[in-house]
C-alpha positions in Angstrom: -3.4 4.2 -38.0 -2.3 4.5 -34.1 -0.9 1.2 -32.8 -3.3 -0.4 -30.4 -2.4 -0.9 -26.6 -1.6 -4.7 -27.6 0.8 -4.0 -30.1 2.8 -1.3 -28.0 2.7 -4.0 -25.2 4.2 -6.5 -27.5 6.8 -4.1 -28.6 7.8 -3.6 -24.9 7.8 -7.5 -24.4 10.2 -8.0 -27.6 12.5 -5.2 -26.1 12.7 -6.9 -22.6 13.6 -10.1 -24.5 16.3 -8.4 -26.5 17.9 -6.9 -23.4 18.3 -10.4 -21.9 19.1 -12.2 -24.9 22.7 -13.1 -25.6 24.5 -9.9 -26.9 22.0 -7.7 -24.9 22.6 -5.6 -22.3 24.9 -6.8 -19.3 23.1 -5.2 -16.8 19.8 -6.5 -17.7 21.3 -9.9 -18.3 22.6 -10.2 -14.6 19.3 -9.3 -12.9 17.4 -11.9 -10.9 14.0 -12.1 -9.2 15.6 -11.2 -6.0 17.8 -8.2 -7.2 14.7 -6.6 -9.1 12.9 -6.3 -5.7 14.1 -2.8 -4.6 13.4 -1.4 -8.1 9.8 -2.8 -8.2 9.3 -1.0 -4.8 10.9 2.2 -5.8 8.7 2.2 -8.9 5.6 1.6 -7.0 6.5 4.5 -4.5 7.2 6.9 -7.7 3.7 6.0 -9.1 2.0 7.0 -5.6 3.9 10.1 -5.7 2.8 11.1 -9.2 -0.6 10.2 -8.2 -0.4 12.5 -5.1 1.2 15.4 -7.5 -1.8 15.1 -9.9 0.2 15.3 -12.7 -0.9 13.1 -15.7 2.3 13.5 -17.8 4.2 12.4 -14.5 2.0 9.5 -14.0 1.9 8.3 -17.5 5.7 8.0 -17.4 5.8 6.3 -14.1 3.3 3.8 -15.1 5.5 3.0 -17.9 8.4 2.4 -15.7 5.9 0.3 -13.3 5.0 -1.9 -16.1 8.5 -2.3 -17.4 9.2 -3.7 -14.0 6.4 -6.3 -14.4 7.5 -7.7 -17.9 11.0 -7.7 -16.6 10.0 -10.0 -13.8 7.8 -12.1 -16.2 10.8 -12.5 -18.8 12.7 -13.9 -16.0 10.0 -16.2 -15.2 9.7 -17.3 -18.8 13.3 -18.0 -19.1 13.0 -20.2 -16.1 10.3 -22.0 -17.8 7.8 -21.4 -15.1 5.4 -18.5 -16.6 5.4 -15.9 -19.0 3.7 -12.4 -19.0 1.0 -14.1 -21.0 0.1 -16.2 -18.2 0.1 -13.6 -15.8 -2.4 -11.5 -18.1 -4.6 -14.6 -18.4 -4.5 -15.0 -14.6 -5.5 -11.3 -13.9 -8.3 -11.4 -16.6 -9.6 -14.6 -15.3 -9.6 -13.4 -11.7 -11.4 -10.2 -12.8 -14.1 -11.8 -14.3 -14.5 -14.3 -11.3 -14.6 -11.8 -8.9 -17.0 -9.5 -10.6 -20.1 -11.8 -11.2 -22.3 -8.9 -11.0 -20.9 -7.6 -14.3 -20.1 -10.7 -16.2 -22.7 -13.2 -14.8 -25.6 -10.8 -13.8 -28.2 -12.3 -11.5 -31.5 -10.5 -10.3 -30.7 -8.1 -7.7 -27.2 -7.0 -9.2 -28.4 -4.0 -11.0 -28.5 -2.2 -7.4 -25.5 -3.5 -5.9 -23.3 -0.9 -3.7 -19.5 -0.4 -3.5 -19.7 -1.4 0.0 -21.5 -4.7 -1.1 -18.8 -5.2 -4.1 -16.1 -4.8 -1.6 -17.6 -7.3 0.9 -18.3 -9.9 -2.1 -14.6 -9.3 -3.2 -13.1 -10.1 0.1 -15.3 -13.1 0.9 -14.4 -14.5 -2.6 -10.7 -14.0 -1.9 -11.2 -15.6 1.5 -12.8 -18.6 -0.1 -10.1 -18.9 -3.0 -7.3 -18.9 -0.2 -8.6 -21.8 1.3 -9.5 -23.8 -1.5 -6.0 -23.0 -3.1 -4.1 -24.7 -0.4 -1.8 -27.0 -2.0 0.6 -28.6 0.6 -1.6 -30.5 3.0 1.2 -30.0 5.4 1.0 -26.4 5.0 -2.6 -25.2 4.0 -3.3 -21.7 2.9 -4.9 -19.8 5.9 -6.7 -16.4 5.4 -3.6 -14.4 6.3 -0.7 -16.4 5.0 -1.2 -14.6 1.7 -0.4 -11.0 2.9 3.1 -10.0 2.2 5.3 -9.3 4.9 7.2 -7.1 3.0 4.3 -4.4 2.7 4.8 -1.3 4.9 3.5 -2.3 8.4 0.7 0.2 8.5 -0.6 -1.0 5.1 0.1 -4.5 6.2 -1.9 -4.1 9.3 -4.7 -2.5 7.3 -4.7 -5.8 5.0 -4.5 -8.2 7.6 -7.5 -6.7 9.5 -9.3 -6.5 5.9 -8.9 -10.0 5.5 -9.7 -11.1 9.0 -13.0 -9.0 8.5 -13.9 -11.0 5.3 -14.6 -14.1 7.1 -16.6 -12.4 10.2 -13.8 -11.4 12.4 -14.4 -7.7 12.8 -15.9 -5.1 14.9 -19.5 -4.1 14.4 -19.2 -0.4 14.3 -16.3 1.9 13.8 -17.4 3.4 17.2 -16.1 -0.1 18.6 -12.9 0.3 17.3 -12.7 3.9 18.9 -13.2 2.4 22.3 -10.4 0.0 21.6 -8.2 2.9 20.5 -9.0 4.7 23.9 -8.1 1.1 25.6 -4.9 1.1 23.9 -4.1 4.7 24.8 -4.8 4.2 28.3 -2.1 1.2 28.0 0.2 3.3 26.3 -0.1 6.1 28.9 0.4 3.6 31.6 3.7 2.3 30.2 4.9 6.0 30.0 3.8 7.0 33.4 5.3 3.9 35.0 8.6 4.8 33.2 8.6 3.1 29.7 12.5 3.5 29.6 12.8 0.3 32.2 10.5 -1.9 30.0 11.0 -0.5 26.3 9.8 -4.0 24.9 6.6 -3.8 26.8 6.1 -0.1 25.5 6.7 -1.2 22.1 4.3 -3.9 22.4 1.5 -1.5 23.5 2.5 1.1 20.7 1.9 -1.6 18.1 -1.4 -2.7 19.7 -2.4 1.2 19.5 -1.1 1.4 15.9 -2.9 -1.6 14.7 -6.3 -0.5 16.1 -5.9 2.9 14.2 -5.4 1.0 11.0 -8.6 -0.9 11.9 -10.3 2.3 12.3 -8.9 3.5 8.9 -10.4 0.5 7.3 -13.7 0.6 8.9 -14.0 4.4 7.6 -13.2 3.3 4.2 -9.8 5.3 4.2 -6.4 3.7 3.4 -4.1 4.6 6.1 -0.7 4.6 4.2 -2.2 7.2 2.0 -3.5 9.3 4.9 -0.1 9.1 6.9 1.5 10.2 3.6 -0.4 13.2 3.3 -0.1 14.1 7.0 3.7 13.9 6.5 3.4 16.2 3.4 1.4 18.7 5.3 3.7 18.7 8.4 6.7 19.1 6.1 4.9 22.0 4.2 4.3 23.7 7.5 7.4 23.1 9.1 9.3 24.6 6.0 7.3 27.6 6.6 7.9 28.0 10.2 11.6 27.8 9.2 11.2 30.3 6.4 9.5 32.7 8.9 12.2 32.6 11.4 15.0 33.1 8.7 13.0 36.2 7.5 13.4 37.5 10.7 17.2 36.8 11.0 16.8 33.9 13.5 17.4 30.3 13.5 15.3 27.6 14.8 17.6 26.4 17.5 17.7 30.1 18.9 14.0 30.3 19.5 12.2 29.2 22.5 9.4 26.7 22.4 6.7 29.4 23.1 8.0 31.3 20.1 7.9 28.5 17.8 4.2 27.4 18.9 3.2 30.9 18.4 4.5 30.9 14.9 3.3 27.3 14.2 -0.4 28.3 14.9 0.3 31.3 12.5 1.5 29.0 9.9 -1.3 26.6 10.6 -4.0 29.3 9.9 -2.5 30.6 6.6 -2.1 26.8 5.0 
C-alpha cells in the first residue's frame, strides 16, 4: 500500500530532526533563521523557473526542495520553543477555512460567486485581520505594515497597491491608471529633456512613480507584473541570442555592425520568433 502524503511528510520532519540533532550534520546544525534566508529565496525562484519551463518532473523536485526549507525553518522554531511545523500547518488550515466561507460556510448567493468576488472578499478579510491582530498598542498593525520589504520591488508595489485597494483606495477603472502612467511618463520626459544628469535623485523619484503606476495597471488587469517582466526578459534574451547567432553566421561580430544593421536583423528575428 502506498504511503500517504502525511506519512511521507512525517518522514521529512523526522529526517530534519535527525540532521539537527547532536551527532547530526554539522552544517545543518549551524544554520539559523537568518542564514537560511538566501536559500529560501533561491528555492522560491527555482520553483518559479520550473513552472515557467513547464516541466512536471522538475517542478516536483523543486517543490520538494522548497518544502524542505519550510520544514528546516520550522525545526529551528521548534527548538527555540516558539512554534512547530504542526503549528504552521494548523495556522494555514484555519486561515484557508476562515477566508473561504463560500466553500466551508456557504450562504445564500455563494453558489454563483465569481473569481473577482472571491479575490475582493479575500483582500477585505486580510485587511480586517491585519487591523484586529495589532498587538502592540504603541505599534498597531496597519494595512501595509505586513508587506515584506524583502519582496522584489515590482512585486512589492503590486502587493502594496492590492492591499490599499482592499480598503477602497484605488482607481475605478484600468483606464484611469493609464492616464496616471501618461502623467508619469510626461514627468520623466521633463526630467530627461531638462538634463536628468544634473538631478539624478529627482529623475529616480519620477522613474519610481512611473514603475509604481505600471505595477498598479498590472494589478487592475489581473496580471502579476513580476511574472510578466520575467517572460519579457526571456523573450528579449531569446531574440538577442538569435541576433548574435545571425551575425556570427555571416562571420561578423555585434560590435562591428552598425545600429541600422542590428535593427534590420532584429526586425527579422522578431518576425520569426
